[in-house]
Steps between C-alpha positions, in 0.01 A plus 500: 500500500268326252406190698206414277727512197748271671226253587389498138854415393494207742170384350655491154805318635302229679301438183830436321605274790183293451366552851157631595612706799820588685547506877766761576672440836831684455451813713699718261278389215190558714616856566575558132154384393286662770699763692475302825795487736510270801610157616196302387312535174412294193334583170290273283500626142217369282391603153200686638627642830776505759460420869736612775514285816640576845426461871323740741825680592500655154129566445527877537835519323371299205195726471730801474768356271364225276403606148351296217392201710213396723602452865430187700609474864527149644499424871740204500672418171476546126387143431183566702370739232697450179275225362202738515668712232599220263288301259519120517739333261711810452872502426646718775848640447720538808834677536746212518790718613306624804264227610638239741437129460284509814286783362467322167392179672241680714357679196479175308313332783260792546431578134401151394327630189795702371823396330807682636742609227847624591587827326821699494560869453156607375484819709877546515521513120241779499685684778819505291400787276461808715224755461611867495380547859710202610809639326444831678498328841821315410657831395409648839654204681814532286527872575507419871772238462705732275488776760577253777813378323647848480397567862662184635839572347583734790428217746741255339814530705742270680344372823139496384355148488310341215190465719514866601513607136213265410288654776595850386379412149167368626427791734595765246287350224199497732570860596504590131152357450551129439210283614764247606823360362471312173703215653753450776803716407830335411817667628815300430847631577852380431511134403133467601401713200568187293201330668233554234210500751678607815325554834640814669728404787675665793815538290639853519589678179872548443707726279550343160175301517267458210150566635208353305158655572186330362170649618166637392185678612130421473242761396135407456594133506756533218872452551836629385829313487836679492857377543812712514854410607744752646844483660618653828808701419704481183412214267759263363561475128341153508184629671463778244556257213243250625249777564539621141440147368178470702383846391560430132333160531194670647495749215514217246215321675286815502578561132366153416161566664198570280153370432537145365852436633553172681610491862777259402641728231501803729688296760742382232580857398634583847637157589707467182678827579584388854617163369722661237653711777601180682235501775235266362528269800459795737150595377282238666143625462254612236521850357165613636136449586167674486406746775155613610275388782765232569871572507560196279241430232477426130669548262845358568827593332721195528698229324202264474219755491223429250330835565451753222494866602200720428461876507387592850711241681721637778816296556825532691834487323760400757825342382765428761848360548568327831849386595507285812735637764531833321155648450213553261371777277141519376318784324120482474226722360131458423428529129171553316465304176376721217390425144841584359739473792521564872480782752717491811265621771756592766753780526741381772857575388704211360731649235807412704590309814427742784795533737405628845 
């Protein structure tokens, strides 16, 4: 990964933000900029250099992993040494979405010669557009989740519990080479499949159930996100009809994706189809979100999204219809935005409602 290039992009961004330096405290952003992974690390990005800070637990690890930044190890806390690396009277940008009020107050008291400026999304906006090596890691994570979906179908049977299936998903993905799961798997069955963000329970699967599976793998720090819905036994005409609506809505959303498209318009393309089919009130979330080092990151595809897609963004497209008391159907894939369209990165089957 080109950490020096990423740091240079941050330097250009902080110049536009009218700050003299940026203190990066979000650990995901720290990893993105330096290659460090751990529970404590900060990066000060200045026009002339970058400085990575941590405590003695990570001295050896930082020496092995950190690229593009000088390394400073403090014995007690960051505020003991940060002032030594700032000029007096400087405008210091801080990550408003990460820094707590207590941390902000302590910094303000310690750095009496600096003005703290709240910033938002400086590193995250750079992270949006994926480098080819990042896309390759996402592809590898997606390949694991695709294989895991087809593997788990044989384990979906009456009597198995949601929690058992969720554990099966996690173990199998790790056995297939995942660093860890991309997020806690969702397994919702029967009426519980209508819970958009369901926590797997001890409910046993029953014949006739819709079973919604939402899971992903992590490879090299990058994540995949896949949702498929199946039915145990023969599907009803209504289940097949709703599945087809969701599938066609997803296809319309994917068809609207291209460099320069707005997140709102992409959402509209899928949402309008579901609304015309009479289920507008049953689609209660945005169409998708960016995926990368975080499972939810910019850009957003949603009714009020102001994001504009760029070639290199990786987003989910995940329409759903959720009928309380009956069940829910969601279909989700990761999609790479290209200059003239979109590439669906996964290959898990979805052409019809799978009946087990």
